[in-house]
C-alpha positions as CSV (number, residue, x, y, z in Angstrom):
1,X,-63.7,45.2,9.9
2,X,-65.3,48.7,10.6
3,X,-61.9,50.3,10.9
4,X,-60.6,48.6,7.8
5,X,-63.6,49.6,5.7
6,X,-63.4,53.2,7.0
7,X,-59.7,53.3,6.0
8,X,-60.4,51.9,2.5
9,X,-63.4,54.2,2.1
10,X,-61.2,57.2,3.0
11,X,-58.6,56.2,0.4
12,X,-61.3,56.0,-2.3
13,X,-62.7,59.3,-1.3
14,X,-59.3,60.9,-1.5
15,X,-59.0,59.6,-5.1
16,X,-56.1,57.2,-4.4
17,X,-57.6,54.5,-6.4
18,X,-54.3,53.2,-7.7
19,X,-52.9,52.3,-4.4
20,X,-51.9,48.8,-3.2
21,X,-52.1,47.2,-6.7
22,X,-49.2,44.7,-6.2
23,X,-51.4,42.3,-4.1
24,X,-54.5,42.8,-6.2
25,X,-55.5,39.2,-6.5
26,X,-55.2,38.8,-2.7
27,X,-57.2,42.0,-2.2
28,X,-60.0,40.8,-4.5
29,X,-60.2,37.4,-2.8
30,X,-60.1,39.1,0.6
31,X,-62.9,41.5,-0.4
32,X,-65.0,38.5,-1.5
33,X,-64.4,36.7,1.8
34,X,-65.5,39.9,3.7
35,X,-68.6,40.1,1.7
36,X,-69.4,36.4,1.7
37,X,-72.7,36.8,3.5
38,X,-74.1,39.4,1.1
39,X,-76.3,38.4,-1.9
40,X,-75.0,39.6,-5.3
41,X,-77.8,42.1,-5.6
42,X,-77.0,43.6,-2.1
43,X,-73.3,43.6,-2.8
44,X,-73.8,45.4,-6.2
45,X,-74.1,48.7,-4.3
46,X,-71.4,48.0,-1.7
47,X,-68.8,50.6,-2.6
48,X,-66.3,49.3,0.0
49,X,-66.2,46.0,-1.8
50,X,-66.0,47.4,-5.3
51,X,-63.5,50.0,-4.2
52,X,-61.1,47.1,-3.5
53,X,-61.7,45.7,-7.0
54,X,-61.1,49.1,-8.5
55,X,-57.7,49.3,-6.8
56,X,-56.7,46.2,-8.7
57,X,-56.4,48.2,-11.9
58,X,-53.6,50.6,-12.9
59,X,-55.5,52.9,-15.3
60,X,-55.8,56.5,-16.4
61,X,-58.5,58.0,-14.1
62,X,-58.5,61.3,-16.0
63,X,-60.5,59.5,-18.7
64,X,-63.8,57.7,-18.1
65,X,-63.7,54.5,-20.2
66,X,-67.3,53.5,-20.9
67,X,-66.3,51.6,-24.1
68,X,-65.4,48.3,-22.4
69,X,-67.4,46.6,-25.0
70,X,-64.4,47.3,-27.3
71,X,-61.5,46.1,-25.3
72,X,-60.9,46.2,-21.5
73,X,-57.9,46.9,-19.4
74,X,-56.5,44.0,-17.5
75,X,-55.9,43.9,-13.7
76,X,-52.3,45.0,-12.9
77,X,-51.2,41.7,-11.6
78,X,-52.4,40.0,-14.8
79,X,-50.4,42.4,-16.9
80,X,-47.4,41.9,-14.6
81,X,-47.5,38.2,-15.1
82,X,-47.6,38.6,-18.9
83,X,-44.6,41.1,-18.8
84,X,-42.6,38.7,-16.6
85,X,-43.2,35.9,-19.1
86,X,-42.3,38.2,-22.0
87,X,-39.0,39.1,-20.3
88,X,-38.4,35.4,-19.5
89,X,-39.0,34.5,-23.1
90,X,-36.6,37.1,-24.3
91,X,-33.8,35.7,-22.2
92,X,-33.7,32.5,-24.3
93,X,-36.7,32.2,-26.6
94,X,-36.0,28.7,-28.0
95,X,-35.7,27.3,-24.5
96,X,-37.9,29.4,-22.4
97,X,-40.8,30.0,-24.8
98,X,-41.0,26.7,-26.7
99,X,-39.9,24.3,-23.9
100,X,-41.1,25.9,-20.8
101,X,-44.0,28.4,-21.4
102,X,-45.8,26.8,-24.4
103,X,-46.6,23.6,-22.5
104,X,-48.2,25.6,-19.7
105,X,-50.9,26.6,-22.2
106,X,-52.5,23.3,-21.4
107,X,-53.4,24.7,-18.0
108,X,-55.1,27.6,-19.7
109,X,-57.1,25.2,-21.8
110,X,-58.2,23.3,-18.7
111,X,-59.2,26.5,-16.9
112,X,-61.3,27.8,-19.8
113,X,-62.9,24.4,-20.2
114,X,-63.9,24.3,-16.6
115,X,-65.4,27.8,-16.8
116,X,-67.3,27.0,-20.0
117,X,-68.3,23.6,-18.8
118,X,-66.8,21.3,-21.5
119,X,-63.9,18.9,-22.1
120,X,-60.5,20.6,-22.3
121,X,-60.1,18.7,-25.6
122,X,-62.9,20.9,-27.0
123,X,-61.2,24.3,-26.4
124,X,-58.7,25.8,-28.9
125,X,-56.9,29.0,-27.7
126,X,-57.2,31.7,-30.3
127,X,-56.3,35.4,-30.5
128,X,-59.8,36.8,-30.5
129,X,-63.4,36.1,-31.3
130,X,-63.0,37.1,-35.0
131,X,-60.3,34.5,-35.5
132,X,-62.4,31.9,-33.7
133,X,-65.5,32.6,-35.7
134,X,-63.7,32.9,-39.0
135,X,-62.2,29.5,-38.3
136,X,-65.8,28.2,-38.3
137,X,-67.0,30.4,-41.2
138,X,-64.2,29.5,-43.6
139,X,-63.7,26.0,-42.2
140,X,-67.2,24.7,-43.2
141,X,-67.5,22.9,-46.6
142,X,-70.0,24.7,-48.8
143,X,-70.7,24.8,-52.5
144,X,-72.3,27.2,-54.9
145,X,-76.0,27.8,-54.0
146,X,-75.7,26.7,-50.4
147,X,-77.3,29.1,-48.0
148,X,-76.3,30.5,-44.6
149,X,-78.6,32.4,-42.2
150,X,-77.2,35.3,-40.2
151,X,-78.7,38.5,-38.9
152,X,-78.1,42.2,-39.8
153,X,-76.9,42.7,-36.2
154,X,-74.1,40.2,-36.4
155,X,-70.6,41.6,-35.8
156,X,-69.4,43.3,-39.0
157,X,-66.3,41.1,-39.4
158,X,-68.5,38.0,-39.4
159,X,-70.8,39.5,-42.0
160,X,-67.8,40.4,-44.1
161,X,-66.4,36.9,-43.9
162,X,-69.7,35.3,-45.0
163,X,-70.0,37.9,-47.8
164,X,-66.5,37.1,-49.0
165,X,-67.5,33.4,-49.3
166,X,-70.5,34.6,-51.3
167,X,-68.4,36.6,-53.7
168,X,-65.8,33.9,-54.1
169,X,-67.8,30.7,-54.0
170,X,-71.4,31.7,-54.9
171,X,-73.0,30.8,-51.6
172,X,-76.1,32.7,-50.5
173,X,-76.1,34.8,-47.4
174,X,-79.6,35.5,-45.9
175,X,-79.7,38.2,-43.3
176,X,-82.7,38.3,-41.0
177,X,-83.9,41.4,-39.2
178,X,-85.3,41.5,-35.7
179,X,-86.6,44.3,-33.4
180,X,-84.8,45.6,-30.3
181,X,-85.5,45.5,-27.5
182,X,-86.7,42.0,-28.5
183,X,-90.3,41.7,-27.3
184,X,-90.1,37.9,-27.1
185,X,-87.4,35.3,-27.7
186,X,-89.9,33.5,-30.0
187,X,-89.9,36.4,-32.5
188,X,-86.2,35.8,-33.1
189,X,-86.5,32.1,-33.3
190,X,-89.5,32.4,-35.7
191,X,-87.4,34.8,-38.0
192,X,-84.6,32.2,-38.1
193,X,-87.1,29.4,-38.8
194,X,-88.7,31.3,-41.7
195,X,-85.3,31.7,-43.3
196,X,-84.5,28.0,-43.3
197,X,-84.8,26.1,-46.6
198,X,-83.5,22.7,-47.8
199,X,-80.4,24.6,-48.9
200,X,-79.5,26.0,-45.5
201,X,-76.1,24.7,-44.3
202,X,-75.3,27.0,-41.4
203,X,-76.8,29.5,-39.0
204,X,-74.5,32.1,-37.3
205,X,-75.4,34.9,-34.8
206,X,-74.2,36.6,-31.6
207,X,-75.0,35.4,-28.1
208,X,-75.3,39.1,-27.2
209,X,-75.3,41.8,-29.7
210,X,-72.4,44.2,-29.6
211,X,-74.5,47.2,-30.5
212,X,-77.5,47.2,-28.0
213,X,-76.6,44.4,-25.6
214,X,-79.6,42.3,-26.5
215,X,-79.1,38.7,-25.3
216,X,-80.4,36.3,-27.9
217,X,-82.1,32.9,-27.3
218,X,-79.2,30.6,-28.2
219,X,-80.5,27.3,-26.9
220,X,-83.8,27.7,-28.8
221,X,-82.1,28.3,-32.1
222,X,-79.5,25.5,-31.5
223,X,-82.4,23.1,-31.0
224,X,-84.1,24.4,-34.1
225,X,-80.8,23.8,-36.0
226,X,-80.5,20.3,-34.7
227,X,-84.0,19.5,-35.9
228,X,-82.9,20.4,-39.4
229,X,-79.3,19.0,-39.1
230,X,-77.9,22.6,-39.5
231,X,-74.8,23.6,-37.6
232,X,-75.3,26.8,-35.5
233,X,-72.2,29.0,-34.9
234,X,-72.4,31.3,-31.8
235,X,-70.4,34.4,-31.6
236,X,-69.8,34.9,-27.8
237,X,-67.4,37.8,-28.0
238,X,-69.3,39.8,-25.4
239,X,-70.9,37.0,-23.5
240,X,-68.2,34.8,-21.9
241,X,-67.4,36.1,-18.3
242,X,-70.0,38.8,-18.7
243,X,-73.1,36.9,-17.4
244,X,-73.5,33.3,-16.1
245,X,-74.0,30.4,-18.4
246,X,-72.4,27.1,-19.3
247,X,-72.1,25.1,-22.5
248,X,-74.9,22.8,-21.5
249,X,-77.2,25.8,-20.9
250,X,-76.8,26.6,-24.6
251,X,-76.6,23.0,-25.9
252,X,-74.3,24.4,-28.6
253,X,-71.6,22.6,-30.7
254,X,-69.7,25.7,-31.8
255,X,-68.8,28.8,-29.8
256,X,-66.1,31.5,-30.2
257,X,-65.2,34.4,-28.0
258,X,-62.6,37.1,-27.0
259,X,-61.1,37.1,-23.6
260,X,-59.7,40.6,-23.6
261,X,-63.3,41.9,-23.1
262,X,-65.2,40.7,-20.0
263,X,-62.7,38.2,-18.7
264,X,-60.2,41.1,-18.5
265,X,-57.4,39.0,-20.0
266,X,-54.5,40.6,-21.9
267,X,-55.2,41.9,-25.4
268,X,-54.9,39.1,-28.1
269,X,-56.5,36.1,-26.5
270,X,-59.8,34.2,-27.2
271,X,-61.0,30.7,-27.5
272,X,-62.9,28.5,-29.9
273,X,-65.1,25.7,-28.7
274,X,-66.0,22.8,-31.0
275,X,-67.8,19.7,-29.7
276,X,-65.4,16.8,-29.9
277,X,-67.4,14.8,-32.5
278,X,-67.6,17.9,-34.7
279,X,-63.9,18.7,-34.9
280,X,-63.3,16.8,-38.1
281,X,-66.2,18.7,-39.8
282,X,-64.4,22.1,-39.6
283,X,-61.2,22.7,-41.5
284,X,-58.5,24.9,-39.8
285,X,-57.7,28.2,-41.4
286,X,-54.0,27.2,-41.5
287,X,-52.8,23.8,-42.6
288,X,-52.6,21.1,-40.0
289,X,-51.3,17.5,-40.3
290,X,-53.8,14.7,-40.9
291,X,-53.0,13.2,-37.5
292,X,-54.7,16.3,-35.9
293,X,-58.0,15.8,-37.8
294,X,-59.8,15.0,-34.5
295,X,-57.6,17.1,-32.3
296,X,-58.8,20.6,-31.2
297,X,-55.1,21.7,-31.5
298,X,-55.5,21.6,-35.3
299,X,-57.0,25.1,-34.9
300,X,-53.9,26.4,-33.1
301,X,-51.4,25.8,-36.0
302,X,-50.6,29.5,-36.6
303,X,-46.8,29.5,-36.4
304,X,-44.7,31.2,-33.8
305,X,-46.7,33.2,-31.3
306,X,-46.1,34.6,-27.7
307,X,-47.0,32.2,-24.9
308,X,-47.0,35.0,-22.4
309,X,-50.4,36.5,-23.6
310,X,-52.0,33.0,-23.5
311,X,-50.7,32.0,-20.1
312,X,-51.8,35.2,-18.4
313,X,-55.4,34.0,-19.1
314,X,-55.2,31.7,-16.1
315,X,-54.3,34.6,-13.9
316,X,-57.2,36.6,-15.3
317,X,-59.5,33.6,-14.7
318,X,-58.4,33.5,-11.0
319,X,-59.3,37.2,-10.6
320,X,-62.7,36.6,-12.3
321,X,-63.4,33.7,-10.0
322,X,-62.4,35.7,-7.0
323,X,-65.2,38.1,-7.8
324,X,-67.7,35.5,-9.0
325,X,-69.9,35.8,-12.1
326,X,-73.1,36.3,-10.2
327,X,-71.6,39.3,-8.4
328,X,-70.0,40.6,-11.6
329,X,-73.3,40.7,-13.5
330,X,-75.2,42.2,-10.6
331,X,-72.7,45.0,-10.4
332,X,-72.7,45.6,-14.2
333,X,-76.5,45.8,-14.2
334,X,-76.5,48.1,-11.1
335,X,-74.2,50.5,-12.9
336,X,-76.3,50.3,-16.0
337,X,-79.5,50.9,-14.2
338,X,-78.0,53.8,-12.2
339,X,-77.6,55.9,-15.4
340,X,-80.3,54.4,-17.6
341,X,-83.2,54.7,-15.2
342,X,-82.1,58.2,-14.1
343,X,-82.0,59.5,-17.7
344,X,-85.3,57.8,-18.7
345,X,-87.0,59.5,-15.7
346,X,-85.3,62.8,-16.6
347,X,-86.6,63.4,-20.1
348,X,-89.0,61.9,-22.6
349,X,-86.5,62.3,-25.4
350,X,-84.3,59.6,-23.9
351,X,-84.7,56.3,-25.8
352,X,-83.0,53.2,-24.5
353,X,-82.5,50.4,-27.1
354,X,-81.7,47.8,-24.4
355,X,-84.2,45.9,-22.3
356,X,-84.2,46.8,-18.6
357,X,-86.0,45.3,-15.6
358,X,-86.1,42.1,-13.7
359,X,-85.2,39.1,-15.9
360,X,-84.4,41.4,-18.9
361,X,-82.2,39.8,-21.6
362,X,-79.3,42.2,-21.2
363,X,-76.2,42.8,-19.1
364,X,-73.7,45.6,-18.9
365,X,-74.0,46.8,-22.4
366,X,-76.7,49.4,-23.2
367,X,-77.4,51.8,-26.1
368,X,-79.0,55.2,-25.4
369,X,-80.3,57.8,-27.8
370,X,-81.4,61.4,-27.3
371,X,-84.1,61.8,-29.9
372,X,-83.5,64.9,-32.0
373,X,-79.8,65.1,-31.4
374,X,-77.2,63.4,-33.6
375,X,-75.6,60.5,-31.7
376,X,-72.2,61.2,-33.3
377,X,-72.3,64.7,-31.9
378,X,-73.2,63.4,-28.4
379,X,-70.2,61.0,-28.6
380,X,-67.9,63.9,-29.5
381,X,-69.3,66.2,-26.8
382,X,-68.9,63.6,-24.1
383,X,-65.3,63.1,-24.9
384,X,-64.3,66.7,-25.7
385,X,-65.9,68.2,-22.6
386,X,-65.9,65.4,-20.1
387,X,-63.3,62.9,-21.3
388,X,-66.0,60.1,-21.3
389,X,-65.2,57.5,-23.9
390,X,-68.3,55.9,-25.4
391,X,-69.0,54.2,-28.8
392,X,-71.2,55.9,-31.4
393,X,-73.4,53.1,-32.8
394,X,-75.6,53.3,-35.9
395,X,-77.9,50.7,-37.6
396,X,-80.8,50.8,-40.0
397,X,-83.2,50.4,-37.1
398,X,-81.5,52.5,-34.4
399,X,-78.7,54.8,-33.4
400,X,-77.2,56.0,-30.1
401,X,-74.1,55.9,-27.9
402,X,-73.1,52.5,-26.4
403,X,-72.3,52.7,-22.7
404,X,-70.3,49.8,-21.2
405,X,-68.8,50.3,-17.7
406,X,-66.9,47.5,-16.1
407,X,-66.0,46.3,-12.6
408,X,-63.3,48.9,-12.2
409,X,-65.8,51.7,-13.0
410,X,-66.9,53.9,-10.2
411,X,-70.3,55.3,-9.3
412,X,-68.8,58.8,-9.4
413,X,-67.8,58.2,-13.1
414,X,-71.4,57.0,-13.8
415,X,-72.7,60.2,-12.2
416,X,-70.4,62.4,-14.3
417,X,-72.0,60.7,-17.4
418,X,-75.5,61.3,-16.0
419,X,-74.7,65.0,-15.4
420,X,-73.2,65.4,-18.9
421,X,-76.2,63.9,-20.6
422,X,-78.5,66.1,-18.6
423,X,-76.6,69.2,-19.7
424,X,-76.9,68.0,-23.3
425,X,-80.7,67.5,-22.8
426,X,-80.9,71.0,-21.2
427,X,-78.7,73.0,-23.5
428,X,-78.1,70.9,-26.6
429,X,-74.8,70.8,-28.4
430,X,-73.5,74.0,-29.8
């Protein structure tokens, strides 16, 4: 073991992080076996282990991608599987795609249901969280004067969708505000409660905000909604495969997410969860036959689509499980704390809009601001001088650059970011 680790460490030190990708799933599983006796928190800083994970990705290391909150690269073997299926499809599409690959999507449905903790007959495979959530938003029967409660930190596309219903049908969209970092989950729940009236017909908000990475108290709001017989739609775009939870932890009836973020699946896959006895309550966005009224597949009637993207989800799921969700979130928080705590200690002008510390309601997403310096200029400086990709983020309450490393990110890359921010603190931006 010592010789093997020394060899791997030497490869990483030499910068050969793209080597040995063909057997990446086996490497990830082997690394997990080697580290089986270490706790997730201890393993979070084990660079031998994470070096093996990093070598599962064929990515451009001349750019430091800290915008994994947008879309993530997929491990090389997952991409290879999708490409093989695309080529196989192209050999004889009618036969190979419709008769051979499409039926395999049922395996993907089963894998997602197991991970989420629900019945496979409650999972619809979608193209992204927006499509999943818009299915809920546009599929709910509403009439003029009906109210929906959302937040001003919802994902913009969801806000746009509700506001379109308001313009078209005369519903009332009520946006609540809440502070971040959130001092207490009860503050959020109380703001939702105060917005509820006899006309309230739906509540919709993110599991974790895409701007600051604040994890919100889903179960408490779901329980509140059930007290008032109000459906609660949860946007889990950034939550699934990011930190540990199951359906029953949330007690939710509706949940949508993207899989090309933290699950590291190919671009263009997501899922919609609807509890079985609620399926008939939500219309599909595209027409479905009446015999599908109680079938989750009514939400998949979108016409011809590639099976290759969908089926690669099961390969991504195998990679995800080879790491383990507890290990993954421990590593993401370790990388976050490495830069966030260092910068907080370095200068009083650093403001972090994301909660830190033991038991904090956050994960790998964090939003940092240098007070007195425009965040857009920081974003530009980081890319132009250091090729660090971040996300400039602005809101009525806050602004900053969003930093989201992932499991393929290295501590060296984090340290380059720390040094770049210290130089901005020291010299400003010319």
